[in-house]
N, C-alpha and C positions, 0 to 999 in steps of 0.2 A: 644180296641186299640191294634194294634200289633206293637211292637217296637223291632228292632234288635239292640243289643249292640255288637259292633265288634271293641274293642280297641286293640292296641298293648300293650306291657308291658310299665310300667313307670319305667325306669331303676333304680335299687337300691331301689325302693320303693314297687313295686308290679308287679307280673307277669300279663300277659294278662288275664288269667283266674280270678285272684283276682280283676283286674280292671273291668272286665265284671260283676263280682258279685257285686262290689260296685256300678256300674251304675244301675244294676237292683234294688238294695235297694233304690237308689235315685228315680228311676221312681215310685216304689211302695209306697214310702212315700206320693206321691201325687195321683197316680192312682193305688190303691190297686189291682184292677182287671185286670190291663194291662197284655197282653200276651208278655212276654219278652223272646226273643230267644237270648241266649248267644253264640257268635261265636268268641272265642279268636283268635287274629290275630298276624301276624309277617310279616317281609319283607325278610326273608331268613337269617337274621343275628342272633344275640344272642336272645334266647327266641323262636326260631322257633320250636324246638322239644317240649318244654313246651306247646306251643299253640296248636299244632296239636295233641299231645297226649291227651290234655284236651278235645278238641272239637270232636275228633274221638274215644274217649274212648279206646285209645291205652294203651300200657304198656311200661315201661322202662326196658331196658336190660343193664347190666353192664359188661364190658369186661376188662380183664387185658391187658394192652398194654404199649406203651412207649411214652414219650413226644418227642418234637422235638430234644432234645439232647440225646435221648435214655435211659432216666431214667424211671424205672417202675412206672406206674400210673394205675388208674382205670378210665375208661371213659364210658359214657352212650350214648345210642341212643334210639329212639322211634320205636315201632313196633305195627302195628294194626292187627286185626284178618284176614284181607284180604290180608296180605302180603306187605303192604306199610311200608317202612322203612324211617325214617327221621333222618338224620345225620348232625350234625354241625362239620365241620372239626376241628374247634377250641377246641372241646371237647378233642381231642387227642393231637393236635399239636398247641394249642393256644399260642399266644404271652403273654397273661396274666399269663401263668403258669411259665414263665421264668423271673426272676428279671432282671432289666436293666444291672446289673454288670455281669450277667451270659450269656448274649446274645452273640452268636457266629454264625453269619449268614453263614459262610463257612462250618460249621459242622452240621447245622440244617437240619433235614430230615423229610419228611412227612410219613415215614414208618408206624407210629402208626395208620394212617387213614385206612390202609388195614386191620388191625385187626378187626375194626368195620364192615367193608364190608364183610369179610370172615365169621364172626360170624352171620351176618344177612343172608347171603346166606345159611349157615348151618341151620338157623331157618326157611327157606322157603320163603325168600323174593322174591317178583315178581316185585316190583317197588321201586325205590329209589328217594327220594328228598334229595338233598345235599345242605346244606347251606354253601356257600363259604364266608369266612370272618374271620378276626382275627387270621390268621395263623402266626406262627413264622418263616416260611420257605420260601425259594426262590430256590427250586430245580426242578421246572417244574414237580412236582409230581413223580420224579424218585423214591423216597422212597416208596410212596404208590404203584407204579407199581411193585417194587421189591417184596413187600409183596403179590402182586397178581400174581406173577410168572414170571415177566420179569427179564432178566439178562442184565447187562451193561458190555460191554467188551472193553478192551484196544486193540490196534492194534496187540499185541502178543497173544491175546486170554485170557488174565487174566480177571477174573471177578472182577469188581470194586464195592466198597461200594457206596450206593446211597446217598452220601453227596457231595455238590459242590466241596469241596477241593479234593476229590478223582476223581470226574468226569472230571477233567481237562485233564485226559488221555483218555477220552471216544472216541471210534472209531465206535462202532456199538451196536445195541440192538438185543437181541434174545427174541422174543415174543412167541416162541413155547410152553412155559410153562404157558402162561396166562390162568387164570382160565376160562374154557369154559362156566361156568355158567353165566358169564358176558354177553355173547351174547344172553342169553335167558331172560334178565330182561331189564326193561326200567329205564333209569337214567336221571333225570331231575335236572338241576342245578338252584337253586334259587339264582339269582345273578344279582345285579344291576350294577356291575362294567363292563364297556364296553372296557376296555383297551386291546390292543393286547399284545402279549407275549414279544416282543423285542423293543428296541429303546427308544427314549426319553419319549414315553408314555407307555412304557412297565412295566413289573412286577418289575424289579430291580430298574429302575430309579425313578418310582413313589412311590412304596411302600417299597423299600429296606431301605431307611433311617429311617423310623419309626420302623424298626426291628433291628436297630443297624448297618446298613451298612454304611461304610465310602465311600468317593468318589471313592477310589481304589476298594473297594468291589463291588460297583455298576458296574464298568467296567468289573471286573472279572465275576460277576454273570451273566451279560448279555451274556457274551461269553459262560458260562456254559448252560444257557437256550437255546442258539442257537445250541450247541452241542447235547443236549438232543432232541431238535426238529428235527435236521437233522437225528439223529439215529433212531427216531421213523418213520420218513418218509422212511428211508432206509429199515426199517423192514416191510414196507407195509401199514402203517397207513396213513390216509389223512393228508395233510399239513394244520394244523389249526393255525399256529402261528399268522396269521393276522385276525383271527376271533374275533369278539367282545366277551370279557370275557376270552380270552385265558390267559391274564395276571392276572386274579383273583387269590387270595390266593397263591401268589408266583409261579404262573404257574400251580397250581393244575387244574385250569380251562382248560388249554391246554391238560393236561393228560386225564382228563375226556372226553373232546371233541374228542380226538384221539381214544378213545375206544367206541365212539358212543353215548355219552351223548348229550342232547339238553339243551340249555340255554334259560331261560325266566326271566323276572323281578320277583324278589322274592315275592312281594306282590301278583302278579297274580298267581304264583304257589300255594301259601298258600291259597288264596281265592278259587281257584278251588278245592284244596284238602279238604278244610273245607266246601265245598258246600255252600259258601256264597250267591251265586245268588239264590239258591233255598230258602234260608231263607229270603232274601230281597223281593222276589216277593210277592206282596200283602201286604207289610208292610206299615204302616202309617208314620214311622219315623225310621231313622238310627242314632245311636250314636256311635261315634268313638273317637279316641284320642291316645296320647302317651306322653312320658315325656316332650318332647320339640317340639314346632311347630314354624316354621319360613319360610323364603322364599325358603328353600330347600325341604319343605314338598311335593311340587308337583313333585319333582324329584324321583319318585318311592317309597316314604315313605308309610307306611301302611295306614294312613288316606286318602291319595290320591287314593290308590288302592281301598279302601272301597267306596269312593265317586264315582269312575268310575263305579263300579258295581251298586250302587244305582241309578246313572243317567240313566242306561239302563231301569229302571222301573219307572222313574219319582218320586223317593222317596226322600224327603228332608233329609239333613244330618246336624247334629250339631257335632262339634268336640271340645274336651276338651284337654287342654294342661297343663302339670305341670308347664312349663314356656312358655311364648310367646315371641319369639325373633323377630328380624328385619323382617318385611314383613308379620308377622302372620295375621294381620287384612286385608291385601291385598288378602288373600285367600277367603274372603267372596265374593260370586258371582262366584267363580271358583270351583264349586262343593260343597260348604259349605254355609249353611244359616247363620251360626254364628260360631265364634271361641271363646271359653269360657275358661278363666284361672281358675284353681281350687284353687289357693292360696287365702285364705280369707283375708290376710293382711300381713304385714311385719313379717319376722321370719328368723331363721337361716336355712341353708341347711339341717342340721340334723333334725330339727323339720319338715321341709317340707317333707323329705323322710319318717320319722316315721309316720306322719299323712296323708300320701298320700291317702290311701283308704277312710278315713273319709272325707277328703277334697273333693275328687272326688264325693263321695256320696252326700254331701251337695250341690256341684255345679250342679250336675244333678237334684237334687230336686228343686233347685232354677229355673233352666231352665224350668222344667216341670210346675212350678207354673206360670211362665210367659206365657207359652203356654196356660195353662188353662184360664188365665186372658184374653188373646187375643181371645180365642175361645168363651168366655162368653160375653165379653163386646164390642168386635170390629168386630164381624162377620157381 
């Protein structure tokens, strides 16, 4: 029996690789000789680097950089032997690194992301997967582009700092210093956000408030995003402000798109990079899951991406959830044969997180016993 185990992380309980290992233990408790192929997964958000480093036998690199407020930090990214680089922008400029009382959206810059990219280029990168999500910034990637060689200029020729507060004077952009190596590499954005850059559905209006933006800040930031977009177009880049994903990560999506990146759903990007289809072909069963499953699962979440791949080969899928929310059982028949909770009974959140790997192992073992019963008695 060939079984592919391809879970996402169970947030705050286990990484995708740890979840895959727990699933394998559950399978082998019932089918000791089963061939279990572990493919840790992610959807472009938190855990993407962990998952791809694990499945591709990559390595972690650590870089000295700065957070969104310019404070020195260390941030990591993943690198494989064939030059694939996996970066989560939140590693450098994540919202979680800044306490609520420190957040200052008009001063927040994406500069730190550039340090990861430059280090990766120096290390021989040929292809990038960029996870967009969780940023503390709304600067249209101006900070990152500064670190990559772009200059932002006022009407009198003064160079401006790449922070929204300073970019209120922005008149033009000088891209002559943009690192030429960027034109030689492929950049793929793992991004489920489809918002444009500007307006009521844009980066400032939709995501600004969760980063500490007031109503006045949102109006100000939307104007800054437009100024940066205009400056980039004036310097010769394509106008990407209305493209899906331009508003992701405070406009970092627009910055990447402007320098030639392509965007796809995160789970698709990770599945392709992890060679999930090759693993699933010829399998008897696929197991997947994540910390929470509900009506949103079909909207680009990892289990749905895994189910889409399995459907190509007619392989059944069972999904396991740390919690099952509204609409979870409605997923049965929509790519999934069953949706299984891993909690064995009532308990505190702390207990659930601490016991996650064991609970997942036991839930998988129970599912395997039911499959064995069906194969034995009801075939």
